[in-house]
C-alpha angles and dihedrals in degrees: 000000000000097000091062092051130102116212108311093342128092109215100208116016106172141146093273093056093043093049090058093060114103114218117189123206129194117259115278093255090053089049088052090051091050091050092048091050092048090049092052090048090050091051092050094047091048089051091050090047090054092049093050092047089054092047090051089050092050091047091051089051089051092050093051091046093050091047090050093049091046093053093044094048093244096113112121137155090255094053090048090050090048093049093047091050089058091054096047 
């Protein structure tokens, strides 16, 4: 396949050439291990995504609350500390 090529091009890529390529795969038990590992990783990343989405929502609420307090003159160090405690 490579010997008939020219630079980065392959002159004649066809079914005959492709059918001669040997592709190796891991044993079925190893494939199952890989799938299981990927599924666990997917679960963990979905859980983290959920946590971060909730944190972002809480931070947006905090932002709106602080803005409201600032514009109504109710913003104090104590109210900020109380709001931050809710986030953490």
